[in-house]
C-alpha positions as CSV (number, residue, x, y, z in Angstrom):
1,M,123.1,79.7,83.0
2,T,120.3,78.3,85.3
3,A,116.7,79.5,85.1
4,V,113.5,79.2,87.1
5,T,110.2,80.0,86.4
6,L,106.5,78.7,87.1
7,G,106.2,74.9,86.5
8,P,105.4,72.6,85.3
9,E,106.9,72.4,82.2
10,G,104.5,73.4,79.3
11,T,103.5,76.6,81.2
12,Y,103.4,79.8,79.2
13,S,105.9,81.3,82.1
14,H,108.3,78.1,80.2
15,R,107.5,79.0,76.9
16,A,108.5,82.8,77.7
17,T,111.8,81.4,79.5
18,R,112.7,79.4,76.7
19,A,113.5,82.6,74.8
20,V,116.3,84.0,77.2
21,A,117.3,80.3,78.8
22,D,118.1,77.4,76.2
23,D,118.5,74.8,79.2
24,G,119.0,74.6,82.9
25,I,115.4,75.6,83.5
26,E,113.9,74.5,86.6
27,F,110.3,75.0,88.1
28,R,108.7,76.4,91.2
29,Q,105.2,76.5,92.1
30,S,105.0,80.3,93.1
31,V,106.4,83.7,91.8
32,T,107.3,84.8,95.3
33,D,109.3,81.5,95.6
34,I,111.2,82.4,92.0
35,V,111.8,85.7,93.1
36,A,113.3,84.9,96.3
37,A,115.6,82.1,94.8
38,V,116.8,84.9,92.1
39,A,117.5,86.8,95.2
40,D,119.6,84.9,97.2
41,R,121.6,83.8,93.8
42,S,120.3,80.0,93.7
43,F,119.6,81.0,90.0
44,D,121.2,83.2,87.2
45,L,117.8,84.1,86.0
46,G,114.0,84.0,87.0
47,V,111.1,84.5,84.6
48,I,107.8,85.7,85.8
49,P,104.3,86.9,84.5
50,V,103.7,91.0,85.5
51,E,100.6,92.1,82.7
52,N,98.3,90.4,81.1
53,S,96.4,92.6,78.2
54,I,93.0,91.3,79.4
55,E,93.5,90.6,83.1
56,G,95.5,93.4,83.9
57,S,98.6,93.2,86.5
58,V,99.6,89.9,88.2
59,T,99.5,91.4,91.9
60,E,101.8,88.3,93.4
61,S,104.6,89.6,90.8
62,L,104.3,93.4,91.9
63,D,104.5,92.6,95.3
64,A,107.4,89.9,95.2
65,V,109.4,92.8,93.2
66,A,108.6,95.4,95.8
67,E,109.8,93.2,98.7
68,Y,113.3,91.5,97.0
69,D,116.2,93.3,96.1
70,I,116.9,92.1,92.6
71,A,117.2,93.3,88.7
72,V,115.0,93.5,85.9
73,V,117.3,92.8,82.7
74,R,114.6,91.7,80.1
75,E,111.1,92.0,79.5
76,I,109.5,89.4,77.1
77,V,106.3,89.9,75.4
78,T,104.4,86.6,74.3
79,P,100.9,85.9,72.6
80,I,98.5,83.6,74.8
81,R,96.6,81.1,72.2
82,H,94.5,79.3,74.6
83,A,92.9,76.0,73.4
84,L,90.6,73.4,74.7
85,L,92.3,70.2,75.4
86,A,90.7,67.1,76.3
87,Q,90.5,63.0,75.7
88,G,86.8,63.4,74.0
89,P,84.1,66.1,73.7
90,E,82.2,64.5,77.1
91,F,83.6,66.1,80.0
92,D,81.9,68.1,83.0
93,T,84.9,70.1,84.7
94,I,87.4,72.8,82.8
95,A,90.7,73.0,84.7
96,S,93.7,75.9,84.2
97,H,95.0,79.0,85.6
98,S,92.6,81.1,87.0
99,Q,93.8,83.9,84.5
100,A,93.4,81.8,81.7
101,L,90.0,81.0,82.8
102,A,89.2,84.7,83.1
103,Q,90.7,85.1,79.7
104,C,88.3,82.7,78.1
105,R,85.1,83.7,79.9
106,A,83.0,84.5,77.1
107,Y,83.8,81.5,75.3
108,L,83.6,79.1,78.1
109,E,80.2,81.0,78.9
110,A,78.9,80.5,75.4
111,E,79.5,77.2,74.9
112,Y,80.2,75.4,78.0
113,P,77.5,76.9,80.7
114,D,76.9,73.8,82.6
115,A,80.8,72.7,82.9
116,S,82.5,73.5,86.3
117,L,85.3,75.6,86.5
118,E,88.3,74.8,88.4
119,A,91.2,77.0,89.1
120,V,94.6,75.1,89.6
121,A,98.1,76.6,89.9
122,S,99.1,76.8,85.9
123,T,97.8,76.0,82.9
124,A,100.1,73.0,82.4
125,Q,98.7,71.5,85.3
126,G,95.0,72.0,84.2
127,V,96.2,70.2,81.0
128,E,97.9,67.2,83.1
129,Y,94.4,66.7,84.8
130,A,93.0,66.2,81.8
131,R,95.3,63.7,80.3
132,E,94.4,61.9,83.5
133,D,91.3,62.1,84.0
134,P,88.3,61.8,80.5
135,A,85.9,64.4,82.7
136,V,88.0,67.0,82.9
137,A,89.5,69.0,80.0
138,G,92.1,71.8,80.3
139,I,92.9,75.0,78.9
140,G,96.6,75.7,77.7
141,H,98.6,75.9,74.5
142,P,97.8,73.8,71.5
143,D,101.4,72.4,71.3
144,N,100.3,70.8,74.8
145,A,97.7,68.3,73.2
146,T,100.0,65.2,73.5
147,G,99.5,62.0,75.8
148,G,96.0,61.4,74.4
149,L,94.7,64.7,74.3
150,S,93.3,66.6,71.2
151,V,92.4,70.5,70.8
152,L,88.8,70.4,70.5
153,A,88.7,74.1,69.9
154,A,91.8,76.7,69.0
155,D,92.1,80.4,69.9
156,I,89.1,80.5,72.6
157,Q,90.6,83.5,74.5
158,D,88.2,86.4,74.4
159,Q,90.6,88.9,72.3
160,T,93.0,87.8,69.5
161,S,95.4,90.7,70.7
162,N,95.8,88.7,74.2
163,A,99.5,88.9,75.2
164,T,101.3,88.8,78.7
165,R,104.4,90.4,79.7
166,F,107.2,88.8,81.5
167,F,110.1,90.1,83.6
168,A,113.1,88.5,83.2
169,L,115.0,88.8,86.7
170,A,118.4,88.4,87.8
171,P,120.8,89.1,91.0
172,V,121.0,92.9,91.9
173,S,124.4,92.8,91.1
174,E,123.1,92.3,87.3
175,R,121.3,95.5,87.4
176,S,121.7,97.9,84.3
177,Q,121.4,101.3,83.6
178,A,121.2,100.9,79.8
179,G,118.0,99.8,77.9
180,G,114.9,101.3,75.9
181,K,112.5,100.7,79.2
182,S,113.2,101.1,82.9
183,S,110.9,100.3,86.1
184,L,110.7,101.5,89.4
185,V,109.3,100.8,92.6
186,V,108.5,104.2,95.2
187,Y,107.1,104.0,98.6
188,P,106.4,107.5,99.6
189,D,105.6,106.7,103.3
190,A,102.8,109.2,103.3
191,N,99.3,110.3,101.8
192,Y,98.2,113.6,101.1
193,P,96.3,115.1,98.0
194,G,98.1,115.6,95.0
195,L,100.6,113.1,96.2
196,L,100.6,111.1,92.8
197,L,100.4,114.1,90.5
198,E,103.7,115.7,92.3
199,L,105.2,111.5,91.7
200,L,104.4,112.0,87.9
201,E,105.3,115.2,87.4
202,P,109.2,114.7,87.1
203,F,108.6,112.7,84.3
204,A,106.0,114.8,82.6
205,G,108.2,117.5,82.6
206,R,110.9,116.0,81.2
207,D,108.6,114.4,78.4
208,I,109.0,110.7,79.8
209,N,106.3,108.2,78.9
210,L,104.7,106.5,81.8
211,T,103.9,102.9,80.4
212,R,102.7,101.8,83.4
213,V,101.7,103.2,87.1
214,E,100.3,101.0,89.5
215,S,99.5,101.0,93.1
216,R,100.0,98.2,95.6
217,P,99.1,98.2,99.3
218,S,102.3,98.5,101.3
219,G,101.1,96.0,104.0
220,R,102.0,98.3,106.6
221,R,98.9,100.0,107.5
222,L,95.4,100.8,105.4
223,G,95.7,103.2,102.8
224,D,99.3,103.1,102.4
225,Y,100.6,102.1,99.0
226,V,103.9,101.4,97.1
227,F,103.7,102.4,93.4
228,H,105.1,100.8,90.3
229,I,106.4,102.9,87.8
230,D,107.5,101.6,84.3
231,V,109.3,104.4,82.4
232,A,109.9,104.5,78.2
233,A,113.5,105.6,78.9
234,G,116.9,104.2,80.2
235,L,118.7,105.0,83.6
236,Y,121.4,106.4,82.1
237,E,119.8,109.0,80.3
238,E,120.1,112.6,82.4
239,R,116.3,113.5,82.1
240,T,115.8,110.1,83.7
241,Q,118.0,110.4,86.5
242,E,116.9,114.2,87.2
243,A,113.1,113.1,87.2
244,I,114.3,110.2,89.7
245,A,116.1,112.8,91.8
246,D,113.5,114.9,91.8
247,L,111.5,111.9,92.8
248,E,113.5,111.1,95.6
249,G,113.4,115.0,97.0
250,I,109.3,114.1,97.2
251,V,109.3,110.9,98.9
252,R,111.9,112.1,101.2
253,D,110.5,110.0,104.4
254,G,110.2,106.6,101.7
255,W,112.3,105.1,99.1
256,V,112.9,104.7,95.4
257,R,114.1,101.4,93.9
258,R,115.6,101.1,90.6
259,L,114.8,97.8,89.2
260,G,116.9,98.3,86.2
261,S,116.8,99.1,82.7
262,Y,116.2,96.4,79.6
263,D,114.8,96.1,76.1
264,I,111.8,94.1,75.0
265,E,112.1,90.5,73.1
266,H,108.9,89.7,71.3
267,V,108.2,86.0,71.2
268,I,105.8,85.0,68.4
269,D,104.9,81.6,69.2
């Protein structure tokens, strides 16, 4: 099985991908590139971050799964253990992914208020910069403290419960109706008072728990939105099928895309 995720090697995305793909893992520098590569069947599997417990949703991921016709086949939840890695205690720049910097904001403000913060493409890239330059520290998983780096401080994230959800994506032909959760993308192509309530009522009336509801701009016009909905039910269930049928009736001028049903895998690492 060939898989693609955010690189370089050593990112949290790479760690999550290893839970579902033992070998053949390649890397891309953007979520959109990963989703496009899975959609055109260049890879069997793609793994992208979707939501962090501190910083919220990854908007590029939401936009990409709305743009491309793909399947969500697994949810991977992994704890995020941030460590400060450097060649020594003297440095003036801390480099990491923007989400990692934000997740460690309180620690950085308290311990390194004068350090420059540099947002880079991934946590692994920030760690690589720290390997190359003693004036730079990186934030990443403590296992990345190799090649002359030391762990100056461990578990520096602001919340000990810090965790990230990842979607494992596959070509649309692999879409399944079986699983404990399902994801939908809904485009109403409309905007009027009470619209959101109408979209949610088919699920509430059937006792289907919504685990996430989020809107993203459609890009077509100002005030026009696409809705991402996760439900704690499988597409195979009659109640889910009935709720979606009602939903499609409400968005007659738009569309409902079933991304698929899937189960959750927890990675304790």
